[in-house]
N, C-alpha and C positions, 0 to 999 in steps of 0.2 A: 577846356571844360566850359560848359555852357553856364549861363547865369542860373537857371533853375537847379543845376547840379551843385553849384557852389552854395546856394541857399540850403539845400538839403544837407550838404556836408557840414555847414556851419551849425545847423540845428542839431545834428548828430553830435558834434563836438561839444556843444553846450550841454546837452543831456548827459553825455558821458562825463563831463567835468563835474556836474552837480552830483551824479551818482558816486563818483570817486570821493568827493568831499563828504557825502553822507556816510559812506563806508568808513572813511577815516575818522569821522566823529564817533561812530559806533565803536570802533576799535579803541579810541581814546577813553570813552566812557567805560568800556569793559576793562581796560588796563587800570583805570582809577579804582573801579569796584574791586578788582582782584587785589590790588595793593592794600586796600582797606581791609578786606577779608584776611589777607596774610598777616596784617598788623594785629588784628583781633585774635587770630590763631596763635601768634607768637606770645601775646599777652596771656592767653589762657594756658599755654604751655609753661610760661614762667611762673604763673600762680600755682599750677599743679606741682612744679618742682619745689616751690617753697613749702607747699602743704604736704609733700610726700613724707618727710620725717614724722610729722604729727600723725598722719594716717597709718604709717607703718607701726608706730608705737601703740596706737589704738587697736590695730589688728592683732598685735602681739599680746596686748593685755586681754583682749577678748578670747584669744586662743589658750591662754595660760589657765590651768585648772584653778578654780577658786577654792580657797580654804574657808570654811565657815568660821565666823568670828568666835562663836561658841556653839557647842553642840546643843541642838534644840531638843528639849525633853518633851515627851508626849504630855498632853494635858492630864491624862489619867494613867497612873502606873498600877499595873496589876501586881498584887503582892505575890512574891515568890514563895512557894512552899515545896517541901520535898515530897515527891511522888514515889510511892513504892508499889510495885506490881508484883504479885505473887500468884502462884498456882496452887492454892491450898495454904494451909498453915495459918490458923486464926491468930496465933500469938504475934505474928508480924503486923497484923492489922491494927492492933492496939498501939503500936509504936508510931504508926503513920498519922494518927490523930482521928478525930471523928469523921465518919463518912459524910460526904457532902450531901446536902439536901437537894433532891431533884424535884423540879416542878413538872407536873404532867403537861405534855404538849396537847393542846386541844385538837381534836380530830378536824380535819378540813371538811368543810361543808361542800356538798356538791353544788356547782354553780347554777344548776337548773333544778327547779322544784320537781318532786316526783309527780308522775302523771296522776290526774284525778281518778278516784275509784269509779268503776262503771256504775251507772245508775241502775236501780232495780227496774225491771220491766213494769210498765204501767198496765193497770187492768184494762182489758178491752171493753169499751162501752158498747152497749147494743146499738145497732144502726138506728138512726132517726128517720122517721118517715111520717107522712100524714096519715091520720087514722080517722075513721068514722065512728069509733067507739066500740066496735064489735071485736076488735083484736086485742083488747086490754088483757083478757084472760090468757091469751096465748103469749103475750109479751112478758108476763110475770114468770112463766115457766121457762126453765133454761132450754135453750135450743138443743135439739138432738145432735149428737156428733155427726159430722159430715161423713158419708160413706166413702170408703176408699175407691178411687177410680178403678175400673176393671183393667186387668192386665191384658195387654195385647196377646192374641194367641201366637204360639210359637210355630214357626214354619218347620215343616219336616225337612230334614236334611236328606237330599237325594244323592245317591252315589252316581257320579257321572260315568256313563258308559260310552265307550268309544264308538263312534258311528251310529249313535242312536237317532232314529228318525221317528220319534214318537209323535202322534198327531196332537197330543195335548200340550206340546211345547210351542205355544203360540209366540212367546216373546224371544224364542231362540236362545234362552239362557243356558240350556244344556248343550248347545251346539259348539263344537270346537272349530275355529276358523283356521287353524293350522293344518296343513296337509301332512298326512302320515305316510 
């Protein structure tokens, strides 16, 4: 081996030794931490075993049906009375006692108020316009009623004749475009 090869090999051995030592340190740290965690887990398991009888007793007590110490009475007791129902026979009604007094139930009001009544139509005021004084007499007189518009004249209904070629049929409305 040559001198440079020995130097390289020595450096490699040095790096390899340092790496092995670092790995061994990490392994030792890991083993120490693992032992510490195992000790804590064992302590928790021991405490759980010691607390198990108390927890089981509490669980059994919670599952057991509870009996009330004394029956609770309602704050208000309804007086009991005998009720007798009949289908006729007024003599039995006297035995049951006086009839109970009923109070009328107020009718429910509608949540929305009724719609307002329609207003009466307002009188139509005459149209305002500028005047030179001569129309005052005409303005006091009521206007004459407006004449009805004339009705449009009715068209005479023509009976369509097949194949009609009348000369007055300019718009071809009477012409059939279908072939026969």
